[in-house]
C-alpha positions as CSV (number, residue, x, y, z in Angstrom):
1,M,38.0,74.7,90.6
2,T,36.7,78.0,92.0
3,Y,38.6,80.2,94.5
4,I,36.8,83.1,96.3
5,L,38.6,85.6,98.5
6,G,36.3,87.2,101.1
7,L,37.3,90.5,102.8
8,N,36.4,92.9,105.6
9,A,38.5,96.0,104.8
10,Y,38.8,99.5,106.0
11,H,36.7,98.7,109.0
12,A,37.5,97.4,112.5
13,D,38.6,93.8,112.6
14,A,39.8,93.8,109.0
15,A,40.0,90.1,107.9
16,A,40.3,87.8,104.9
17,C,39.2,84.3,104.1
18,L,39.6,81.9,101.2
19,V,36.8,79.6,100.0
20,K,37.6,76.8,97.5
21,D,34.7,75.1,95.7
22,G,32.3,76.0,98.6
23,E,34.7,74.9,101.4
24,L,36.6,77.2,103.7
25,V,40.4,76.9,103.5
26,A,41.6,79.7,105.7
27,A,40.4,82.7,107.7
28,V,42.3,85.2,109.8
29,E,42.0,88.8,111.2
30,E,44.6,91.3,110.2
31,E,45.2,92.4,113.9
32,R,47.0,89.0,114.4
33,F,49.8,90.1,112.0
34,R,49.8,93.9,112.7
35,R,49.7,93.4,116.5
36,I,47.2,96.3,116.9
37,K,43.8,95.3,118.4
38,H,40.8,95.6,116.0
39,W,43.2,96.8,113.2
40,G,41.0,98.2,110.4
41,G,42.9,98.9,107.2
42,F,43.3,96.7,104.1
43,P,44.0,93.1,105.2
44,S,47.0,92.5,102.9
45,E,48.8,90.2,105.4
46,S,45.7,88.2,105.9
47,I,45.3,87.8,102.1
48,R,48.9,86.7,101.8
49,Y,48.4,84.1,104.6
50,C,45.2,82.7,102.9
51,L,47.0,82.4,99.6
52,R,50.0,80.6,101.2
53,E,47.7,78.2,103.1
54,A,46.1,77.2,99.8
55,G,49.4,77.2,97.9
56,I,48.1,79.5,95.2
57,A,48.8,83.0,93.8
58,L,46.3,85.8,93.6
59,A,46.1,85.3,89.9
60,E,44.4,82.0,90.5
61,V,41.6,83.6,92.6
62,D,38.4,83.8,90.5
63,H,36.4,86.2,92.7
64,V,37.1,88.7,95.5
65,A,34.1,89.8,97.5
66,I,34.1,92.6,100.1
67,N,31.4,93.0,102.8
68,S,30.3,96.5,101.9
69,D,28.3,98.0,99.0
70,N,28.1,101.8,98.6
71,A,25.1,101.4,96.4
72,A,23.0,99.7,99.1
73,N,20.1,101.7,100.5
74,R,21.1,104.7,98.3
75,W,17.8,106.4,98.2
76,R,17.4,106.2,102.0
77,K,20.9,107.8,102.3
78,L,19.9,110.6,100.0
79,A,16.6,111.2,101.7
80,Y,18.2,111.3,105.1
81,A,20.9,113.7,103.8
82,L,18.2,116.0,102.4
83,T,16.0,116.1,105.5
84,S,18.4,115.8,108.5
85,G,20.3,119.0,108.2
86,V,23.6,117.2,107.6
87,S,25.9,119.4,105.4
88,L,26.4,118.5,101.8
89,N,30.2,118.7,102.1
90,Y,30.0,116.1,104.9
91,V,28.0,113.7,102.7
92,L,30.2,114.2,99.7
93,S,33.4,113.6,101.7
94,R,32.0,110.4,103.2
95,L,31.0,109.1,99.7
96,R,34.4,110.0,98.2
97,N,36.2,108.1,101.0
98,R,34.0,105.1,100.7
99,G,34.4,105.1,96.9
100,E,38.2,105.0,97.1
101,R,38.0,102.1,99.6
102,A,35.5,100.1,97.5
103,D,38.0,99.9,94.6
104,V,38.9,96.3,95.4
105,A,41.1,95.7,92.3
106,G,42.9,99.0,92.9
107,N,43.5,98.2,96.6
108,L,44.9,94.7,95.7
109,K,47.3,96.3,93.2
110,Q,48.4,98.9,95.8
111,H,48.8,96.6,98.8
112,L,49.9,93.4,97.0
113,P,52.1,94.8,94.2
114,E,54.0,91.5,93.8
115,Q,50.7,89.7,92.9
116,E,48.2,90.1,90.0
117,F,44.5,89.9,90.2
118,R,42.6,88.7,87.1
119,G,39.3,87.8,88.5
120,T,36.0,89.6,89.3
121,A,35.4,91.9,92.2
122,H,32.1,91.9,94.1
123,T,30.6,94.3,96.6
124,V,28.1,92.6,98.9
125,E,25.8,94.6,101.2
126,H,27.0,94.6,104.8
127,H,24.1,92.9,106.6
128,L,23.6,90.3,103.8
129,C,27.2,89.4,104.6
130,H,26.4,89.0,108.3
131,L,23.3,86.9,107.5
132,A,25.3,84.7,105.1
133,S,28.2,84.4,107.5
134,A,25.7,82.9,110.0
135,F,23.4,80.8,107.9
136,L,25.5,79.5,105.0
137,V,28.0,77.9,107.3
138,S,25.5,76.7,109.9
139,P,24.4,73.1,110.5
140,Y,20.7,74.0,109.6
141,D,19.0,73.7,106.2
142,K,16.3,76.1,107.4
143,A,16.7,78.9,109.9
144,V,15.7,82.5,110.7
145,A,18.9,84.6,110.2
146,V,19.3,87.8,112.2
147,S,22.0,90.5,112.1
148,V,22.2,93.2,114.7
149,D,25.1,95.7,115.0
150,G,26.1,99.3,115.0
151,F,25.8,100.3,111.4
152,G,26.8,99.0,108.0
153,D,25.6,100.3,104.6
154,F,23.1,102.6,106.4
155,S,21.2,99.9,108.4
156,S,21.8,98.5,111.9
157,A,19.7,95.3,111.8
158,A,18.4,92.9,109.1
159,W,16.7,89.5,109.0
160,G,15.4,86.9,106.7
161,L,14.7,83.2,106.2
162,G,17.5,80.9,105.0
163,E,16.4,77.7,103.2
164,G,19.0,75.5,101.5
165,G,21.3,77.8,99.6
166,N,18.7,80.6,99.4
167,L,18.9,83.6,101.7
168,A,17.3,87.0,101.3
169,V,16.9,90.1,103.5
170,D,13.2,90.5,104.3
171,G,13.4,93.4,106.7
172,R,15.8,96.0,108.2
173,V,16.2,98.7,110.8
174,Y,17.8,101.8,109.2
175,F,20.1,104.5,110.3
176,P,20.0,106.4,112.7
177,H,18.3,103.7,115.0
178,S,20.6,101.1,116.3
179,L,20.9,98.7,119.3
180,G,24.6,98.6,118.8
181,V,24.9,102.4,119.0
182,F,22.8,102.3,122.2
183,Y,25.1,99.8,123.9
184,E,28.2,101.5,122.7
185,A,26.9,104.9,124.0
186,M,26.2,103.3,127.4
187,T,29.7,101.8,127.4
188,Q,31.2,105.2,126.8
189,F,28.9,106.8,129.4
190,I,30.1,104.3,132.1
191,G,33.7,105.3,131.3
192,F,35.0,102.6,128.9
193,P,36.0,104.8,125.9
194,H,37.9,102.4,123.6
195,Y,36.5,100.6,120.5
196,G,35.3,97.2,121.5
197,D,34.9,97.8,125.2
198,E,31.2,96.6,125.3
199,Y,32.2,93.3,126.7
200,K,33.3,95.1,129.9
201,V,29.7,96.3,130.4
202,M,28.5,92.7,130.0
203,G,31.0,91.6,132.7
204,L,30.1,94.5,135.0
205,A,26.3,94.2,134.6
206,P,25.7,91.3,137.1
207,Y,27.2,93.4,139.9
208,G,24.4,96.0,139.6
209,Q,20.7,96.3,139.8
210,P,18.3,97.2,136.9
211,T,17.3,100.5,138.6
212,Y,17.5,102.6,135.4
213,V,15.4,100.4,133.1
214,D,12.4,102.7,133.2
215,Q,14.6,105.7,132.2
216,M,16.1,103.6,129.4
217,K,12.6,102.8,128.0
218,E,12.7,106.4,127.0
219,I,16.0,106.0,125.1
220,V,15.1,102.7,123.3
221,R,11.4,102.4,122.3
222,L,10.0,99.0,121.2
223,K,7.7,99.1,118.2
224,N,4.7,96.9,117.4
225,D,6.4,95.3,114.4
226,G,9.2,93.9,116.6
227,T,11.7,96.6,115.8
228,F,13.1,99.4,117.9
229,A,13.8,103.2,117.7
230,L,16.2,105.4,119.5
231,D,15.1,108.7,121.0
232,L,17.7,110.8,119.1
233,R,17.8,113.5,121.7
234,Y,20.1,111.3,123.7
235,F,22.6,110.6,120.9
236,R,25.1,112.6,118.7
237,H,25.7,110.1,115.8
238,A,22.8,111.2,113.7
239,S,24.3,114.6,112.7
240,G,27.3,115.2,110.6
241,E,28.7,117.3,113.4
242,G,28.3,114.4,115.8
243,A,30.4,111.3,116.6
244,N,32.1,110.0,113.4
245,Y,33.5,106.5,113.2
246,Q,36.8,106.5,111.4
247,V,39.9,104.3,110.9
248,T,43.2,106.2,111.2
249,D,46.5,104.2,110.5
250,G,44.5,101.1,110.9
251,I,43.1,102.0,114.4
252,P,39.3,102.4,114.6
253,S,37.8,105.1,116.8
254,G,34.7,107.1,117.2
255,G,33.7,110.2,119.0
256,R,31.3,110.5,121.9
257,L,28.0,109.0,121.0
258,W,25.8,110.2,123.9
259,S,24.5,113.8,124.1
260,D,24.2,116.0,127.2
261,E,20.5,115.1,127.4
262,L,21.6,111.7,128.8
263,V,23.3,113.4,131.7
264,K,19.9,115.0,132.6
265,L,18.3,111.5,132.5
266,L,21.0,109.4,134.2
267,G,23.2,111.9,136.1
268,P,26.9,112.6,135.4
269,A,28.9,110.2,133.2
270,R,31.9,108.4,134.8
271,D,35.4,109.7,134.1
272,P,37.4,106.7,132.9
273,A,40.0,107.4,135.6
274,A,37.4,107.5,138.4
275,P,36.6,104.5,140.5
276,L,33.5,102.4,139.6
277,E,30.5,103.0,141.9
278,D,27.3,101.2,142.4
279,K,25.5,103.7,140.1
280,H,27.8,102.6,137.2
281,R,27.1,99.0,137.9
282,D,23.4,99.7,137.9
283,I,23.6,101.5,134.6
284,A,25.5,98.6,133.1
285,R,22.9,96.1,134.4
286,S,20.0,98.4,133.1
287,A,21.7,98.7,129.7
288,Q,22.1,94.9,129.4
289,V,18.4,94.4,130.4
290,T,17.3,97.1,127.9
291,Y,19.3,95.5,125.1
292,E,17.9,92.0,125.9
293,N,14.3,93.3,126.0
294,A,14.7,94.8,122.5
295,F,16.6,91.8,121.2
296,F,14.0,89.3,122.4
297,H,11.2,91.5,121.2
298,L,12.6,91.2,117.7
299,L,13.4,87.5,117.9
300,N,9.9,86.6,119.2
301,T,8.3,88.6,116.5
302,L,10.4,86.9,113.8
303,H,9.6,83.4,115.2
304,A,5.9,84.2,115.0
305,R,6.4,85.3,111.4
306,Y,8.5,82.5,110.1
307,R,7.7,79.5,112.4
308,A,11.2,78.0,112.1
309,D,12.8,76.1,114.9
310,A,16.4,77.4,114.4
311,V,17.8,80.9,114.5
312,V,21.3,82.0,113.5
313,L,22.9,85.3,114.7
314,A,25.6,87.6,113.4
315,G,26.6,91.3,113.7
316,G,28.6,92.8,116.5
317,C,25.7,92.3,118.9
318,A,26.1,88.6,118.3
319,Y,29.0,88.8,120.7
320,N,26.5,89.6,123.5
321,S,27.0,86.1,124.9
322,V,24.8,86.8,127.9
323,A,21.8,87.5,125.7
324,N,22.7,84.6,123.4
325,G,22.6,82.2,126.4
326,K,18.9,83.1,127.0
327,V,17.6,82.7,123.5
328,L,16.3,79.2,124.0
329,E,14.5,80.1,127.3
330,R,13.1,83.6,126.3
331,T,12.0,82.7,122.7
332,P,10.2,79.7,121.1
333,F,13.4,78.9,119.1
334,K,14.8,75.4,119.8
335,K,18.2,75.7,118.1
336,L,20.8,78.5,117.9
337,Y,24.0,78.9,115.9
338,V,26.5,81.8,116.2
339,Q,29.8,81.3,114.3
340,S,33.1,82.1,115.9
341,A,33.6,85.5,114.2
342,G,30.0,86.9,114.4
343,G,31.2,90.5,114.1
344,D,32.6,92.4,111.2
345,A,35.5,90.1,110.6
346,G,32.9,87.4,109.9
347,G,31.6,89.5,107.1
348,A,34.6,88.3,105.0
349,I,33.1,84.8,105.2
350,G,29.6,86.1,104.5
351,A,30.9,87.9,101.4
352,A,32.7,84.8,100.1
353,F,29.9,82.4,100.7
354,A,27.2,84.8,99.4
355,T,29.3,85.2,96.2
356,W,29.8,81.4,95.9
357,H,26.0,80.8,96.0
358,K,25.4,83.7,93.6
359,T,28.0,82.8,91.0
360,E,27.5,79.0,91.2
361,G,23.7,79.2,91.3
362,A,21.8,75.9,91.7
363,T,25.1,73.9,91.5
364,A,26.3,75.6,94.7
365,K,25.2,72.9,97.1
366,R,25.1,73.8,100.8
367,H,27.4,71.3,102.5
368,F,30.1,73.2,104.4
369,V,29.4,73.6,108.1
370,M,31.8,75.6,110.3
371,D,31.9,73.4,113.4
372,H,35.4,74.5,114.6
373,S,37.3,77.8,114.6
374,Y,40.8,76.6,113.7
375,W,41.4,78.4,110.3
376,G,44.4,80.5,111.0
377,P,48.2,80.2,110.8
378,S,50.1,77.3,112.5
379,A,53.8,76.7,113.2
380,T,55.8,73.6,112.1
381,P,57.9,71.7,114.6
382,D,61.0,73.2,112.9
383,E,59.7,76.7,113.2
384,I,58.9,76.2,116.9
385,A,62.4,74.7,117.5
386,A,64.1,77.7,115.7
387,A,62.0,80.2,117.8
388,I,63.1,78.4,121.0
389,D,66.8,78.3,119.9
390,Q,66.7,82.0,119.2
391,R,65.7,82.8,122.8
392,R,67.7,80.0,124.5
393,A,69.8,82.5,126.5
394,D,66.7,84.2,127.7
395,F,65.2,80.9,128.8
396,E,68.4,80.0,130.7
397,A,68.4,83.5,132.4
398,A,64.9,82.8,133.5
399,G,65.8,79.4,134.9
400,C,63.6,77.5,132.5
401,R,63.7,73.7,131.8
402,I,63.0,72.8,128.2
403,E,61.7,69.3,127.4
404,R,60.3,67.9,124.2
405,I,57.5,65.2,124.9
406,A,56.6,63.5,121.6
407,D,53.8,61.3,123.2
408,E,50.6,63.4,123.3
409,A,49.1,61.6,126.3
410,T,52.3,62.2,128.4
411,L,52.4,65.9,127.3
412,C,48.8,66.3,128.3
413,R,49.3,64.6,131.7
414,H,52.3,66.8,132.5
415,T,50.4,69.9,131.6
416,A,47.3,68.8,133.5
417,Q,49.4,68.1,136.6
418,A,50.9,71.7,136.4
419,I,47.4,73.2,136.1
420,S,46.3,71.2,139.1
421,E,49.2,72.6,141.1
422,G,47.9,76.1,140.5
423,K,50.4,77.0,137.7
424,V,49.5,79.3,134.8
425,I,50.0,77.7,131.4
426,G,50.6,79.2,128.0
427,W,49.1,76.7,125.5
428,F,50.1,77.1,121.8
429,Q,48.9,74.4,119.4
430,G,47.9,73.9,115.8
431,R,46.1,76.5,113.7
432,M,45.1,79.7,115.3
433,E,41.4,80.4,116.1
434,W,39.2,82.5,113.8
435,G,37.3,85.1,115.8
436,P,38.0,86.9,119.1
437,R,37.9,83.9,121.4
438,A,40.8,81.7,122.3
439,L,39.5,78.2,122.0
440,G,42.3,75.9,123.1
441,N,45.0,76.6,120.5
442,R,46.2,80.1,121.6
443,S,45.0,79.9,125.3
444,I,46.2,80.6,128.8
445,L,45.0,77.9,131.1
446,G,44.4,77.7,134.8
447,D,42.7,75.6,137.5
448,P,39.0,76.5,137.8
449,R,38.9,75.1,141.3
450,R,41.1,77.8,142.8
451,A,39.2,80.8,144.2
452,D,42.3,82.9,143.8
453,M,43.0,82.0,140.2
454,K,41.4,85.1,138.8
455,D,43.6,87.2,141.0
456,I,46.7,85.2,140.1
457,L,46.0,85.6,136.3
458,N,45.4,89.3,136.7
459,L,48.5,89.8,138.8
460,K,50.8,87.6,136.6
461,I,49.6,88.3,133.1
462,K,46.3,89.8,132.1
463,R,46.3,93.1,134.2
464,R,42.7,93.7,133.5
465,E,39.6,94.8,135.5
466,S,38.8,92.5,138.4
467,F,35.1,92.3,137.6
468,R,35.7,90.6,134.3
469,P,35.1,86.8,134.3
470,F,37.3,84.0,133.0
471,A,35.8,81.2,130.9
472,P,35.4,77.4,131.4
473,S,36.3,75.0,128.7
474,I,34.4,71.8,129.4
475,L,34.2,68.4,127.7
476,R,31.0,68.3,125.8
477,E,29.6,65.2,127.4
478,A,30.0,66.8,130.9
479,V,27.8,69.9,130.2
480,P,24.5,68.6,131.6
481,E,26.2,67.6,134.9
482,W,27.7,71.1,135.4
483,F,25.3,73.5,133.6
484,E,21.6,74.1,133.7
485,T,21.4,74.2,129.9
486,D,22.7,71.3,127.7
487,D,23.8,72.5,124.3
488,D,26.7,72.8,121.9
489,V,28.7,76.0,122.5
490,P,31.9,75.4,120.5
491,F,32.8,79.1,120.1
492,M,32.2,80.4,123.6
493,M,29.3,82.6,122.3
494,Q,26.7,81.8,125.0
495,V,26.6,82.2,128.8
496,F,24.8,79.5,130.8
497,R,23.9,79.1,134.5
498,I,26.3,76.8,136.3
499,R,24.3,74.3,138.5
500,E,24.1,75.7,141.9
501,E,25.6,72.7,143.7
502,K,28.6,72.9,141.3
503,R,29.5,76.6,141.7
504,A,31.6,76.2,144.8
505,E,33.8,73.6,143.0
506,I,34.8,75.9,140.2
507,P,34.9,79.4,141.7
508,A,37.5,80.7,139.2
509,V,35.1,80.4,136.2
510,T,31.8,81.1,138.1
511,H,30.7,84.7,137.6
512,V,29.1,86.7,140.4
513,D,25.6,85.8,139.1
514,G,26.4,82.0,139.0
515,T,27.0,81.9,135.2
516,G,29.9,80.9,132.9
517,R,30.7,81.7,129.3
518,L,31.5,78.1,128.4
519,Q,33.3,76.5,125.5
520,T,32.2,72.9,124.7
521,V,35.2,70.8,123.7
522,T,34.9,67.6,121.6
523,W,37.4,65.0,120.5
524,S,36.5,65.6,116.8
525,G,36.8,69.4,117.1
526,N,40.1,69.6,119.0
527,P,41.5,66.2,120.1
528,R,44.6,67.5,121.9
529,Y,42.6,70.0,124.0
530,A,40.0,67.3,124.8
531,R,42.9,65.0,125.8
532,L,44.3,67.7,128.1
533,I,40.9,68.4,129.8
534,S,40.4,64.6,130.2
535,A,43.8,64.3,131.8
536,F,42.8,67.1,134.2
537,R,39.5,65.4,135.0
538,D,41.4,62.1,135.7
539,L,43.5,64.0,138.2
540,T,40.8,66.1,139.9
541,G,37.4,64.8,139.0
542,V,36.6,68.2,137.2
543,P,36.2,68.0,133.4
544,I,36.9,71.7,133.0
545,V,39.9,74.1,132.7
546,L,39.9,77.8,133.0
547,N,40.6,79.3,129.5
548,T,41.6,82.9,128.6
549,S,43.3,84.3,125.5
550,F,47.0,84.0,125.1
551,N,48.0,87.7,125.2
552,E,48.8,90.6,127.5
553,N,46.9,93.7,126.4
554,E,47.6,92.9,122.7
555,P,46.0,90.7,120.0
556,V,46.1,87.0,120.7
557,V,49.6,85.6,119.9
558,C,49.9,84.3,116.4
559,K,53.5,83.1,116.1
560,P,55.7,81.0,118.5
561,E,58.0,84.1,118.8
562,E,55.1,86.1,120.2
563,A,54.1,83.3,122.6
564,I,57.7,83.2,123.9
565,D,57.8,87.0,124.3
566,C,54.6,86.9,126.3
567,F,55.8,84.0,128.4
568,L,59.2,85.7,129.2
569,R,57.8,89.2,130.0
570,T,55.0,88.0,132.3
571,R,55.0,85.6,135.2
572,M,53.6,82.7,133.4
573,D,54.8,79.4,134.9
574,V,54.7,77.0,131.9
575,L,54.7,77.3,128.1
576,V,53.7,74.5,125.9
577,L,54.6,75.1,122.3
578,G,53.5,72.1,120.2
579,D,55.3,69.1,121.8
580,T,57.7,71.2,123.8
581,L,57.1,71.9,127.4
582,I,59.0,74.9,129.0
583,Q,58.8,75.4,132.7
584,R,60.3,78.1,134.9
């Protein structure tokens, strides 16, 4: 029996997973325990959870693999340091910090002093981890694997062909050129300064026109070999004096990526406190179009090279669900897979599975497929009951009625009825989702038919920008009737066009451009959620519910106590904790 612990540490979205004999046992991001978005230190609580889930001690773990390798691309780093004008002190300080963080055994001893690690530590190159996290858990025996992100181990993109259990990196784009840096710089320029704000640009883009695409061709240049290059005049990240990504007290941040030359090209940047104008919407649309042009230029080149039908995606840019939704129409690829944690958290899974195949060799058969996302902590009925009892006085003060409904069909009917009445539901079930998307176990649910549901959710709970869309969860068999593309999207990683004649029926989940970032729900993947959506369909004729993450400007709730806190401090109408229905 072989246990492998995979880690993403000292980087945003720190995470851990545990693999037993080539099968995933558990996976979770550290932010869910620390309650700080994108928490980026050492994932000690995630490790403890994974060990608890498997019922083992750290001493029983054979291998620990981390998704970073300081030795990767060493000569390119040295050549860049010697020719770019970056100070030697800057280079030495960065190497020293990375060296301390790469001491896996030392970090385990420091952060889990009650445990003992006796196994072997592995450092696995960042983009190989991304590629492995996509291909080695995909349903395909052969696929082109592509990773695109900001930077990791001195490169920003990588690709190769996966066959069976074999996966190698065939090509890369190296520092300082990066599509992720381009998109993040545009995000900052439009006035969204926080780490991870890129999804706001995706949501804003359909409101604008691509009027700046010609100017942006100067910023991102497409090369004949399918790759891309940045015009570094417009960026600050390439110098040691420029924008430095760092993690302080677990919180990731980076300085300003764009240079003053960008102001000359596009006009003044938006102050985050200033209102959004048409110009900012147009820059968002142009940035999305520019990203897509470079992304599809690369994918089409890789298809011509490898002639495989399937492509798998990872890296932070794999969260660009708008671009993902166009892969099958804008490239010759016929099949696409993006796992639920495509970004850096997913590197933990990549590190673990790459190490499994490396250490087990020919005996490491590829049989595990990640077809659902429910790999995180759960709560027992007793734990839920105890959490409710602890807050009973608060429930009474809020005028809540508490009812336990043991029959699942009845519970789902009651909940579906409440959704159909325009109520906002907190839905807390089973094991928590792996990755950033709430997929029916830690979700807030609403009626997609109500044109005012977005405003209701933003007023009562989410308090977020009005231009950001909410997502439809749809029964898998109903997809062709409601969407123009018929495909599996279990992890909400693709945006499809809603059929024109259906858009007026589900205005709450139809974005301004007639699209929806859907989640396909199956009875095998999440039977209780499928039963709830079926009950809503029986009541309304619509096999869809509005689904957004169960949180209020915080990481998705992990424990029943956090779900109760969120319910009581917001204006949510109903809370369903396991089999218990709580209604104001």
